[in-house]
BATORTI-974272 format. One record per atom (N, C-alpha, C, O): z, x, y negated. Coordinates in steps of 0.1 Angstrom, whole numbers, plus 5000, padded with zeros to 4 digits. Layout:
ZXY...
! end
This chain:
436528067686436428167696437728247697438228297687438228257709439428337712439228487709438228547714440128547702440028687699440528767711441628737716439828867716440228937727441329037724441229097713442329057732443429147729443029287733442029307740443729387729443429527732443529547747442629617752444529487754444629507768443429447775442929497785443029327771441829257778440529337776439729327785440429407765439229487763439029597774437929637776440129637780439929737791439129687803438629757810439029547804438229497815436929447811436229387819436429467798435229407794434329507787433029497788434829607779433929697772433329797782433829817793432129857778431529957786432430077790433230117781432430127802433330227807433230357799434330407795432030397796431930527788432530517775433230607770432330397768432930377755434430367756435130427747434930297766436430287768437030427770438030457765436430507779436930637782437030727769438030797767436030717761436030797748437130737739437930817733437230607738438230547729439630577734440530597725439830587747441130607752441430767753442630807750440430837756440630987758440731067746441531167745439931027736439931117723441231107716441831217713441930997714443230997708444231067717445131137712444131047730445031117740444831267739445831347738443631307738443331457737443831507724444331617723443631437713444131487700445631497700446231587695446231397706447731397707448231517715449131587711447631537726447931657735447631787728448431877728446531787720446131907713447131947702447632057701447531847695448531867684449831907690450531997685450231837701451531877707451432017713452432097712450332057719450132187724450032297714450632407715449332257702449332347691450732377686451032487681451532267686452932287681453632387690454332477685453432377703454132467712453532607710454332707710452232617708451632747706452132817693452632927693452032737682452432787669453932817669454432917663454732727675456132747677456432887684457332957679455632907694455833037701455433157693456033257693454333137685453933247676455033267665455333387662455533167659456633177649457833257655458333347650458233207667459333267674459133417677459933497675457933447682457533577686457533677674457933787675456933627663456833717651458033717643458333817636458833607642460033607633461333637640462333667634461333617653462633647661462333767670463133857671461233757679460933867688460433817701460633697704459833907709459333867722460333817732460133737741461633877731462633827739463033677737463333607746462833637725463033497722462033407728462333297732460733457729459733377736460133357751460033247756460633467757461033457771462233367772462333297782463133367763464333277763463933137763464533057771463033097754462532957754461832917767462032807772461133017773460432987785461432957797461132887806462533027796463633007806464232867805464532797815464332817793465032687790464032567794464532457797462732587792461732477794461932407807461832277807462132467819462232397831463332287831463132177836464432317825465632227826465332107816465431997820464932137804464732037794463531947798463531827796462432017803461231947807461531847819460931737819462331897828462631807840463331687835463031577840464331697827465131577822464131487814464131367816463431547805462431467797461431407806460931297803461031477817460031417826460531297833459731217838461831267834462331137839461731027830461230927836461731047817461130947808459630927811459130817811458931037812457531037815457230967829456330887830458130997839457930937852458130787852457330707857459230747845459530607844458430537836458130417839457930607826456930547818455630527825455030417825455130627832453930617840454030527851453130447854455130527858455330437869455330287865454730207871456130267854456130127848454830087842454429967843454130187836452930147829451830117839450930037836451830167851450930127861451129987864450229907866452429947865452729807868452329717856451729607858452629757844452229687832450729667831450229557828449929777833448529767833447929667843447129577839448429667855447929577865448429437863447729337866449629417857450229287854449329227843449029107844449029297833448229247822446829217827446229117822446329297836444929267842445029137850444029067850446129107856446328987864446828877856447228767862447028887843447528787834448928747837449328627836449828847841451228817844452028887834452628997837452128827822452828897811454328907813455028997808454928807820456328807823456728927831457828987828455928967841456329087848456129207840456929307841455129207831455029327822456229347813456729457811456729237807457929237799459129287806459929367801459429227818460529267826460529417830461529487830459329457833459129597837459529697825460229787827459029657813459329737801460829747798461329857795461429637799462929627797463629717807464629787803463229707820463829797830463629937828464430027831462429977823462130117820463130177809463630287811463430097799464330147789465730167794466330267792466230067802467530077808467630197817468630277816466730217826466730327836466730467829467430557832465830477819465630597811466930637805467330757806467530547798468830577791469930627801470630717798470030547812471130577821470930717827471930797828469730747832469530867840469530997831470131097835468830987819468831107811470131147805470431267804470931047801472231077796473131137806473831237803473031087819473831147830473431297832474231377834472131317832471631457835471831557824472131677827471831507812472231597800473631647802473931757799474531547805475931587807476031697818476831787817475331677829475331767840474831907836475332007839473731897828473132027824473932107814473932227815474732037806475632107796476832167804477332267800477332087814478532137821478232267829479032347830477032277834476632387843475732487835474932557842475932497822475032577814475032727818473932787819476132777821476232927825475632957838475433077841475532857847474932877860473432857860472632927867472932757852471532717852470632817846469532847850471132877834470232967827469933097835468733127836470933167841470533277850469633237862468733317866469933117867469133077879467633057875466833077884467333027863465933007858465433137852464333127845466033247854465433367849466033427836465533527831467133357831467733397819468733507821469933487819468233627824469133737827468933847816468033847808469933937817469834057807469834007793470733927789468934067785468934037771468433897768468533847756467933827778467333687776468533587775468333477769469633617782470633517784471233447771471233327770471633527762472333467750471433387741471733277738470233437738469333347730468933217738468733117732468733237751468433117759469533017759469232897758470733057759471932967759472032897746472332777746471732967735471732897722470732787721471032677717469532827725468432727725468632607734468432497730469132637746469332537756470332427752470032307753471432477746472532377743472032277732472332157733471432327722471032237711469832147715469832027712468832207722467732117726468132007735467531897735469032037744469431937754470031817748469931707753470631827736471131707729470031607726470331487726468831657723467731567719466931527730465931447728467131577743466231537754466231397757465231347761467431317757467331177760466331107750465631007754466331147737465331087728463931117732463031037731463731247736462431287741461931207753460831167754462931177762462531097774462130957770461230907776462830897761462530767756461130767749460330667750460830877742459530887735458430897746457430827744458630977756457530997766457330867774456230837778458430797777458330667783457630567775456630497779458030557762457330457753455930487751455130397749455530617750454130657747453230597758452130557755453630607771452730557782452630407781451530357785453730337777453630197776452630157765451930057766452730227753451730197742450330217747449430137744450130317756448730337761448330227771447230187771449330177778449030067788448629937780447929857786449129927768448729807760447329817754446829727748446729937756445429957750445429997736444529967728446530077732446730117718446730267717447730327713445630337721445730487722445930557708446530667708445530497697445730557684447230567680447730667675447930467684449430467681450130567690451030637686449630577703450130677712449930817707450730907708448730837701448330967695449330997684449831107683449530897675450430927664451830967668452531047662452230907679453630937685453731077689454831137690452631137693452631277697452431367686452931487686451731327675451431407664452731427655453031537651453431317653454631327644455631427647455931507639456131437660457131547663456531687663457231777659455231697666454531827666454531887652454931997649454031807642453931847628455331877622455531977616456231777625457531797619458231917625459031987618458031947637458632067643458132197637458932287634456832207633456332327627456832337613457232447609456932227606457532237592458932277593459432367585459732227602461132257603461332397608462232467604460432447617460432587621460332677609461132777608459432647600459232737588460432737580460932837574461032617578462232607570463432677576464132757570463732647589464932697595464832837600465832917598463632887605463533017610463233117598463833217597462133077591461633177581462433177568462833277563462633057563463333047550464833067551465433137543465432997561466832997562467333107571468533127573466433177579466833287588467833237598468833307600467633127604468633067614468333117628469133087637467333197630467033247644466833147654466133047652467433167666467233077677467832937674467332837678468932937666469532807662468532727654468432607656467732787645466732727638465632667646465232557644465132747656464132697665464532577673463832487675465832587678466332477686466532347678466132237682467132357665467332237657466032177653465932057651465032257650463732207646463132117657462532017655463232167670462732097681463531967683462931857685464831967682465631847685465431737674465331627677465331787661465131687650463731617652463631507649462831697656461431647658461431537669460631437668462231547679462331447689462831317683462331207686463831327674464431207668463431137659463431017658462531217652461531157644460431077652460030977648460131137664459231067673459830937678459130837678461130937682461730817686461730707676461530597679461930747663461930657652460630587651460630467648459530657653458230597652457930497663457430387661458330537675458030457687458930327686458430217690460130337682460930227680460330127670460330007672459830177659459130097649457930027655457729907652457130097663455930027669456329907677455729797676457329917686457729807695458429697687458429577692459029727676459729617668458729557659459029447654457629617656456629557647455629467654455729447666454729407647453729317652452629387660451729327666452629527660451529597666451629587682450629607688452829567687453029557701452929417707453429317701452229407718452129277725453429247734453629137738454229347736455429337745456629317736457329417732457029197734458229157727459329127736459429007741460129217739461229197749462429147743462729157731463229077752464529027748465629087756465329157766466929057753468029117761467929087776468329167784467428977779467328937793466429037801466529047813465429097794464529187801465229317805464629397813466329357799467029477801467729477815468029587820468129357820468829347832468029397844466829367845468629487852467929557862467429457873468129377878466129477877465529387887465129477899464229567897465729457910465529557921464129577926463729687927463329467928461929487932461129577922460329657925461329547909460629627898461129767898460329857896462429787900463029927900462430007911462030117910462229937923461630007935460230047932459830157935459429957925458029987923457930097912457130187913458730087901458830187891459130327897458530427895460130327906460630447912459630507921459430627921458930427930458030487939456830547932456330657935456330477921455230537913455630647904454930747902456830627898457330727889457730857896457730967890458130837908458530957916457331057918457631177919456131007917454931097917455031187906454831317907455131137894455231217881456431307881456331427878457531247885458831327885458731447895459131557892458031417906457931527916457031637911457231757913455931597904455131697898455831787887455731907887456631717879457431787869458531877876458831987871459131827886460131897894459532027899460132137899458332017905457632127910457232227899457332347901456932177887456632267876457932347872457832467870459032277872460332337869460632447880461032557877460432407892460632507903459732627902460132737905458532597898457532707896457932797885457932927887458432747874459032837863460132917869460233037866461032857876462132927882461733047890462133157889460833017899460333117909459533227901459733347903458633187892457833277885458733367876458533487876459633307868460433397860461233497867461433607863461733457879462533547887461733657894462033777894460533617899459633717905459133817895459133937897458733767883458133857873459233937867458934057863460433887865461533977860461834087870462034197865461734057883462034167893460834267893461034387895459634217890458434307891458234387878457834507879458534327867458334397854459234377843458934417831460334317845461334297835461034187824460134097827461634197813461434097802460034077798459533967795459234187797457934187792457034097801456134027796457234107814456434027824456733877822455833797824458033847820458333707817457733657804457233547804457633747794456933707782455433687784454833597778454833767793453433747797453133607802452233537798454033567812453933437818454133327807453533217808455133347798455333257788454133227779453833107776453433327776452133317768451133237776450433157771450933277788449933217797450333067799449432977799451633037801452032897802451732817790451332697791451932877778451532807766450032777765449632667761449232867769447832847769447432747779446432677777448032737791447732627800448032497794447232397796449132487787449432357780448432327769447932207767447932427762447032407751445632387755445032287751445132487763443632487765443232367774442032337773444032317782443632197790443732067783443631967790444032067770444231937763443031837765443331717767441831877765440731777766440731717781440431597782440931807791440931757804442131657807441931557813443331697802444431607803444231477795444731377799443531487784443331367776442431267783442731147783441431317790440631227799441431167810441231047813442331247816443131187826444031077821444230977827444631107809445530997803444730877799445130767801443530897794442630787791442130707803441930587802442030777814441530717826442630617832442230507838443930647831444930567838444930417834444830337844445030377822445130237819443830157822443830047826442630227821441330167824441330137839440930027843441630237847441530217862442630117866442330027875443830117861444830027865444529887861444729797869444029857849443729727844442629667853442729547858441529737855440429687862440729667877440129577884441529757883442029737897442829607898442629527907443729587888444529457888443629337886443929227892442529347879441629237876440529227887439729137887440629317897439729317909438229347904437329297911438129427894436829467889436529607896436529707889436229607909436129727917434929817913435029937913433829747909432729827905433029907892432630027891433829847883434229917871435130037874435130137867436030017884436930117888436130237893436430357889435130217901434330327907433630407895433530527895433130327886432430387874433430467866433030577861434630417864435630487857435930627863436130727857436130627877436430747884435330847882435530967878434030807884432930897883432730957869432531077867432830877859432630927845433831007841433631107833435030977845436231057841436131197847436331297840435631207859435531337866434431417859434531537856433331347855432231417849432631467835432331587832433231387827433731427814434731547814434631637807435731527823436731627824436231757829436631867825435231757839434731877844433931957834434032077833433131887826432431947815433332017805433132127801434431947801435332007792436132127798436432217791436332117811437032227818436132347818436632467817434832337819433932447819433932507805433832637804434032427794434132487781435432567779435432677773436532517784437832587783437732717791438132827786437032717802436932837810436132947803436633067802435132917796434333007788435133067776435133187773435932977770436733017758437733127763437933227756438433097774439433197779438833327783439333437780437733317790437133437795436633537784436833657785436133477773435633567762436633607752436533707746437733527750438633557739440133577743441033557735440333627756441633647761442433747752443633727749441833867749442533967741442933917728444033937723442033847721442233797707443433697708444233687699443433607718444433507720445833577721446733527714445933677729447233737731447833797719449033797716446933867711447433937699447933847688448633887679447533717689448133617680449633597682450333567673450033607695451433577699452433687696453533667692451933807698452933917697452234047694451034067695453034147689452534287687453134387697453034507695453834327707454334407718453234467726452434397732453134607726451934677732451834647747450734627752452934647754452934627768452434477772451634457781452934387764452534247766451034227763450334157771450634287752449134277749448334347760447234297762448734447766447934517776447934437789446934437796449034377793449134307806448634167806448234117817448534097795448333957795446833907797446633817805445833977790444533917791443933897805443433797808443934007813443433987827444133897835443533817843445433887833446333797841445833647837445733557845445633627824445233497819443833457824443633337828442933557825441633517831441733477845441033387850442533547853442733507867443333367868442933287877444333337860445033207860444033097858444132987864443033117848442133017844440833017852439832937849440733097862439433127869438832997876437632987876439632907881439132787888439232657879439132547885439532677866439732557858438632457858438832337857437332497858436232397858436332287869435732187867436932317880436932227892438132137893438232047901439132167884440432087887440331947882441331867884439231907875439031767871439231677883439731567882438631717894438631627907440031607911440431497915440931717911442231707915443131617906443831537911442931637893443731557883443331407883444231327884442031377883441631237883441931177896442331057897441731247907442031187920443431147922443731037927444331237919445731207920446131087910446931007914445531097898445830987888445330847893446030747890444230847900443730717905444630647914444930527912445230717923446130657933447330607926447930507930447830677916448930637908448630507900449430417899447430507894447030397886446930267894447230157888446530267906446330147914447630117922447630017930448730187921449930157927450130207941451030157948449330307945449530367959450330487958449730597955451630477959452530587956452430707965452430817961452330677978452430787988451230887986451431007985449930837987448830927985448930997971448531117970449330917961449430977947450431097948450231197942451531077954452631177955452031307963452231417958451431277974450931397982449931477975449931597975448931407969447831477962448431547949447931647945449431487943450031547931450631677935450631777927451331687946452031797951451131907957451632017959449931877960449131977967448932107959449032217964448632087946448232207938449432307937449232427940450532267932451632357930452632357942453132467945452932247947453932237958453432297971454132377977452332247976451932277990451132417990451232488000450532447979449732567979450232677970450432797975450432657957450832757948452132827952452232947952453232747953454532807956454532897968455033007968454032847980453932947991453133067988453533177993452033057981451133167978451933267969451833387972452633217959453233307950454533377956455033477951455033317966456133377974455633487983456433577987454433477988453833567998453033677992453233797995452033647983451033747979451633857970451133967972452733837962453233957955453834057964453934177960454234027976454734127985453634227989453934337993452334187988451234267992450534327980450034437980450434247969449634287958450334297944449734327934451734287945452534307932452234197923452034077927452134227910451834127900450434057901450333947898449534137906448234077909448333957918447633857917449233967928449433857938449933737931449533617935450733747920451133637913450033557906449833437907449133637900448033577892446933517900446333417897446633577912445533527920446033407928445133327933447333377928447833257935447333127927447133027934447133137914446633027906445332967910445232857914444233057910442932997913442832957928442132867931443433037937443432997951444032857953443432777961445132827947445832697948444932587942444832477947444232617931443332527924442232487934441932367935441632577940440432557949440832477961440232377964441932507967442432437979442832297976442432207984443532277965444032137962442832047958442831927961441832107951440632027948439831987960439431867960439732067970439032037982439731917989439131827994441031927990441831827997441731687989441531587996441831697976441831567968440431507969440331387970439331587968438031537969437831457982437131357982438331507993438131448006438831308006438231208010440031298002440831178002440331077992440330957994439931117980439331027970438030967974437830847973437131047980435930997985436130897996435430797997437130918005437430828016437930698010437530588015438830698000439330577994438230497987438230377989437330567980436230497973435330427984434930307982435030497994434130438004434730318011434030218014436030328014436630218023437130108015437129988019437730128003438530027996437929977982438429887976436930047977436330007965434829957967433930017962434729847975433429797978432829727966433529627961431729767961431129707949430929557950430929487940430629507963430329367964431529277962431329157960432729337963433929257960434329247946435229177942433529317937433829327923433329197916432429127919434129167906433829057897433429107884433129027875433329237882433029297869431629357869431129407859
! end
């Protein structure tokens, strides 16, 4: 009897069981990574100061955008790989993976050089003004050296997930998170290296993650054994990776633009302390949504594989169950934030003004979290099945089409309150738009009678 491969199991196991198997490791990985960011922020806030928290928040958009290239190339290519494996076309899967590595290395190295050359212009542009500038510059320069490795890690992680190996993908997220915290303690607390210590801890942890992912693909654990011939650029594959990856890149670009706008608006409205408030809320958004994002990550390879295998009934079931699971988890997150906002803030800092301003702002930002499962799963579905344009448009609705215009307009009338109420309004509007188009797609193009599953 032929032993079924991990990728083939995506088309045969019960959907509920698959979602749990894929989502739990993804959630744990995101949780550990988010806890790393949270604890890192706590360490920095308590051992260096609240200005250091603001400084790191200023640097995040630049480093995240370059690293997001790796994630974009990874998710775009992994959509192709999942569908190719579902259609039993392993040659295309291998060529895609090789092209992912080549593109990631070329683009991230080029952008790191650009980012270092314009360091004195980029930091103030992203809100690194006044007392924030110097610590932000220290952190920015060191962290940027490790960003190409981070990009390769993020690219490789999505490919591991496309192979149906969620536990290895989880380990790849846990290793840099744990190592970063240990190095934080050594460099910041024991050696008193300040911002230099925080930056080197982060950069070295990227290198450790890269070492693990490299080991995975060179070992017998991976089904994708590429050769030098696979690294040669293939124009049709590049176009497909680019069109699908552009969806993720656009989302990350909008996140970076959002940080830029928010940091500048909040600095003008309330100075460094207001930027620190947003930094804490931003960390909580990364942390508290880990189970919802985990379901979204787990959903992608299942939907992509079954769509490629033309198991349309299984695709519909995957959509419905992913939304149900994610919505339930989102409701739990909502309750946690509403009841424990004050206690959460006091863990980060002892700055009286930040403690006074953050809890209510955080509650407003999280007010519509229970319904965003529809928006996240809907946008992810179109990306999983290779429909780049609707995936792009739905991905941009939340922050690009709604949030950014709102946050540019509402503070003129409501001050800082206008900044915070922009979040739930954007969440509600984007969810309504996504629900409409997802329902239309399911009715027209996922006819259960065409399914072979």
